[in-house]
C-alpha positions in Angstrom: 117.2 -79.8 -101.5 114.4 -79.8 -98.7 116.3 -77.3 -96.5 116.9 -75.0 -99.4 113.4 -75.0 -100.2 112.4 -74.1 -96.6 114.8 -71.1 -96.5 113.4 -70.0 -100.1 110.0 -70.3 -98.7 110.8 -68.2 -95.4 112.5 -65.5 -97.6 109.3 -65.4 -99.9 107.1 -65.1 -96.8 109.3 -62.5 -95.3 109.3 -60.4 -98.7 105.3 -60.8 -98.7 105.1 -59.5 -95.0 107.6 -56.6 -95.6 105.4 -55.7 -98.9 102.2 -55.9 -96.8 103.6 -53.7 -94.1 105.0 -51.1 -96.7 101.6 -51.0 -98.7 99.7 -50.2 -95.6 102.1 -47.9 -94.2 101.8 -45.9 -97.3 98.1 -45.4 -96.8 98.6 -45.0 -93.0 100.8 -42.1 -93.6 98.1 -40.7 -96.0 95.6 -41.0 -93.4 97.8 -39.4 -90.8 98.7 -36.5 -93.1 95.1 -35.8 -93.7 94.2 -36.2 -89.9 92.0 -38.9 -90.6 91.8 -41.2 -87.3 89.4 -44.0 -88.7 91.5 -44.6 -91.7 94.9 -44.5 -89.7 93.4 -47.1 -87.3 92.3 -49.4 -90.3 95.6 -49.2 -92.1 97.5 -49.6 -88.8 95.5 -52.6 -87.8 96.0 -54.2 -91.5 99.7 -53.3 -91.3 99.9 -55.2 -87.8 98.1 -58.0 -89.4 101.3 -59.1 -91.1 102.6 -59.9 -87.7 100.1 -62.7 -87.3 102.2 -65.1 -89.3 103.5 -68.3 -87.8 105.7 -69.2 -90.9 108.7 -67.5 -89.9 111.6 -68.5 -87.7 112.3 -65.9 -84.9 115.2 -64.1 -86.7 113.1 -63.3 -89.8 110.0 -62.4 -87.7 112.3 -59.8 -86.0 112.9 -58.2 -89.2 109.2 -58.0 -89.9 108.6 -56.6 -86.3 111.1 -53.8 -86.6 109.4 -52.8 -89.9 106.1 -52.5 -87.8 107.7 -51.0 -84.9 109.0 -48.1 -86.7 105.5 -47.3 -88.2 104.2 -47.6 -84.4 106.6 -44.9 -83.3 105.0 -42.7 -86.0 101.7 -43.6 -85.1 102.2 -42.9 -81.3 103.4 -39.3 -82.3 100.1 -39.1 -84.2 98.2 -40.3 -81.3 99.8 -37.6 -79.0 98.5 -34.8 -81.0 94.7 -34.9 -80.1 94.3 -31.6 -82.3 95.2 -33.6 -85.3 92.6 -36.4 -84.8 90.0 -34.6 -82.5 89.5 -37.7 -80.2 90.6 -37.7 -76.5 93.1 -40.2 -75.5 90.6 -42.0 -73.1 88.0 -42.3 -76.2 91.0 -43.6 -78.3 92.0 -46.2 -75.8 88.4 -47.5 -75.9 88.2 -47.2 -79.6 91.3 -49.3 -80.3 89.4 -52.2 -78.3 87.6 -52.8 -81.2 90.0 -53.6 -83.8 89.3 -56.9 -85.4 92.0 -59.3 -84.5 93.7 -59.8 -81.2 97.3 -59.2 -82.2 96.7 -55.9 -84.1 94.4 -54.7 -81.2 97.2 -55.4 -78.6 99.8 -53.6 -80.4 97.4 -50.6 -81.0 96.5 -50.8 -77.3 99.9 -50.7 -76.1 100.7 -47.9 -78.6 97.7 -45.7 -77.3 98.5 -47.0 -73.6 101.7 -45.3 -73.6 100.2 -42.1 -74.7 97.6 -42.5 -72.0 100.1 -43.1 -69.4 102.0 -39.9 -70.3 98.7 -38.0 -70.3 98.3 -38.8 -66.7 94.3 -39.0 -67.1 94.7 -42.4 -65.3 97.1 -44.0 -62.8 99.9 -45.6 -64.8 99.8 -48.6 -62.7 96.3 -49.5 -63.8 96.9 -49.0 -67.4 99.9 -51.2 -67.3 98.2 -53.7 -65.3 95.5 -53.8 -67.9 97.9 -54.0 -70.8 100.0 -56.8 -69.3 96.7 -58.9 -68.5 95.6 -58.5 -72.2 99.1 -59.4 -73.8 98.8 -62.5 -71.9 96.1 -63.5 -74.4 98.7 -64.3 -77.1 99.6 -67.9 -76.7 101.9 -68.3 -79.7 105.4 -68.1 -78.2 107.1 -65.9 -81.0 104.3 -63.5 -81.3 103.7 -63.3 -77.7 107.6 -62.8 -77.0 107.5 -59.9 -79.4 104.2 -58.3 -78.2 105.6 -58.3 -74.6 108.9 -57.0 -75.7 106.9 -54.1 -77.4 105.1 -53.5 -74.3 108.2 -53.3 -72.4 110.1 -50.9 -74.8 107.3 -48.5 -74.9 106.5 -48.5 -71.2 110.0 -48.6 -70.0 110.2 -44.8 -69.3 106.6 -44.8 -67.8 106.8 -47.4 -65.0 105.3 -46.0 -61.8 108.5 -46.3 -59.7 109.3 -44.4 -56.5 110.0 -40.9 -57.4 108.7 -41.2 -60.9 106.2 -38.7 -62.3 104.0 -41.7 -62.9 104.2 -43.0 -59.3 100.5 -42.3 -58.3 
């Protein structure tokens, strides 16, 4: 009976997390459609706050993470288009550092950092070093693992390797 209750609780927590992501994603899309950067940052941070849970086992946390990951991809496209939000990528990188909670802030920093590297306004090596150092702040094993996985996924094609366009 105890095991069954635990699985039911996990399902309930996962459903609540997914609902929170979906609700905030709706408002995030509205903000991006109206080119409202402040609102987009607000709702993306709230969306990412759903990943702060420590109640889910890794396989259920993964489901939640993938929902957030899909939204972060859309947000990255919004960040790339400076004409839509009217903020330079350097200013945006500074702005997301003021997000309230550590985990949403780091996901947003990684997302903006990806666009920042592509802009070539600063050396990729410096930005990546900065992001890796900040990602070490997450001490929870599951949340830290998924955050570092996200950083690896978004920076994989931007590593400053020999012969890479991001080498300098």
